[in-house]
N, C-alpha and C positions, 0 to 999 in steps of 0.2 A: 878944447875941446865942446862938442857941440851934442845936445841929447836930441834924441830921436823922440817924435810925436806917436810914433807907433804905437798902438795899443798894446801890441806884445810884446815891447820893450822891457826888459828887467830893470830900468830906471827905476826908482821910487820917485812918486809925486810929493816933493814934502811942501812943508811950510804952508799947509791946509787947514782952513779954519770951518769947523762945522756950524752949521745953524743948531740951536737948540731946539729938539724935537720933544721935550717934556719938561714943561718948567718947574721948579722946585716948589713945594705945595701943594701940589696936584697931585693926582690921583687917576690911573686909568682905569678901567673894568676890565677885570678877568672873574671868571667864572666861580668864585668862592663861595658862594652862598653868604656873602656877608653884604650889608648895605654899604651904599655910597658914604653915608654919614658916619657909620661905625670904620670903615676902613681909612676915610679921611682924619678923623679923630685919633685912630691908633698911630697913624704914621706922624702926627704932630706930636704926638707924647714920645712916639721911640725916637723921632728925632732928637729930641730935649734931651732922654736919656741916652743916646749914642755921642751928641755932642760932650756932655759931661763924661763920660766913660772914656771918650778919647783923649780929654784933658788928665783926668785920673790916671790912665795910662802914662801920658807924656810925664806927671810928676812922679809915679814910680820909677820910671826911668832915669830923671834928674835925681832924685834922691838915691837910687842904686849908684850913680856914678860919683856922688857926691858923699857916700856915706862916709863917717869918722868914727874914730873913739874903740873902744875895747869891746865893743859888740861887732865890730867893724863886719867880721867875714859871715856870724849869722845873721844880720841884716841886709848886708849885700846878698846874699844869696836868696833870702825870703822876698826881699823887693822885687827882685827879677823872676822869681816864680810868680808873685803877685802880678806883676807885668803882663808875664806870658798868658795867663789867666783873664786878664784885662782885654788883651789884643783878641784873643779868643770871641770873647763878649761882644768887642766892635764887630766883627764880622758877624756874627750871629745875628745882633740888632740890624746892622745895615741888610741882611739878606731878608730880614723879617719884612723891613721898610718895602724893598723891592716884591716880595712876595705879594703883598698887598696893592702894589701898583702904584707905590710911591716912588719918592726920589731920596734917597739917604745921603745927609750930608756927610761931606768929605772933604773938601778943602780945610785945611788949617785956617785959613782966614774966615771963613764962614763959620767953622766951629768956635772961633773965638767971640763970634757976635751971640751967638746960640747960648753956651754956657752961663751958668751962673755961678762956677766954682770962680773964687778968686785968684787972679793971678800971684805967683809967688813972687819973691825977692828974685832976684837976677844971680845974686852971691849964694852961698851956701849957709844955710841955717844950721843952728845947734840940732843935735839929734830928737831931742826931744819935740821941738816945732816941726821938724820933718814928720814924726809918727803922727802929730795932733793934726797937721795940714793934712794929711792922707786920711784920718779918721773925719775930720771933716768932710773932705768930697765924698767919701764913703757915705756919709751921712745924708747929704743931699741928694745924692741919687739914690738911697734907700726910699728917703720919703716920697721922690717923686715917682719911683717905682713902683711902691705900695698904693698910690693915689690911682697910675693909670691903671694898674693891674686890676683895681677894684672896677673902676669904671669899665674897660675892655670888656670885663666878665658881662657886667651889667647889659653892654650892647652886642654881647653874644658872641667877641672876638675870643675864643678861647685859646688858639693859638698864640696871638700876643699876651695873655692872661698867661699861658704856660710859660713861653719867655720869660717874661719878666719873673715871674714866681722861680720857677725851677733852676732857672741859670740866673739870673741879674741878681736877684733877692738874695738866693743862698749863696751865692759867690760871695758879694758883696758883704754878707751878715759875717763867713767864716775870715773872711780876710781882715775884718774890722775887729774880730775877737783877737786874732793872732797879733793885729797892731795894739791893741788896748792892753794883753798883757805885757808887752813889751816897757808899756807906761806906769807899770805897778812898781809902788817906793819900797822895794823890798829891804828890810836890815841887814845887813853885813854881819857876819858870825863868825866871831874870832876864835880860834881853836888854840 
């Protein structure tokens, strides 16, 4: 079979390699009323939160799939709900980076290089260990998000501050509360 080199041919040109048109860690100029330094700073901090949030999403899915025990159903459903909310945050954070003229971290191998959330065991942990791991990941993100939000506000980047406060922090705090309540040691009541 021969392929035509006719530009009107419907044969896709497969196996193409594209050249990089914007390097990671750079920002292009957009008319946003923000300085280059503010946009660069926000993109760096947002990419850190983005990487950690992608890892948290993956942890939620891992624990959702591997849930065990008497609270299986409740936690299976809760963890899937939280994973979905984290996935929405991933998209929101990535779009904020792009809005600022940056390049959002997206490749899982690159995410693994940037995240500060520890890698979980490959196997299945006990349920309290899974929940504690999720809580620790939330705290890592919340500490980073609080600091980044305050600094981005100082630089006049209200949009980044808003994303971090109204979405990342509020979602993370609510999810952490739900998880932490599952680790309360309540006595059994005998009737």
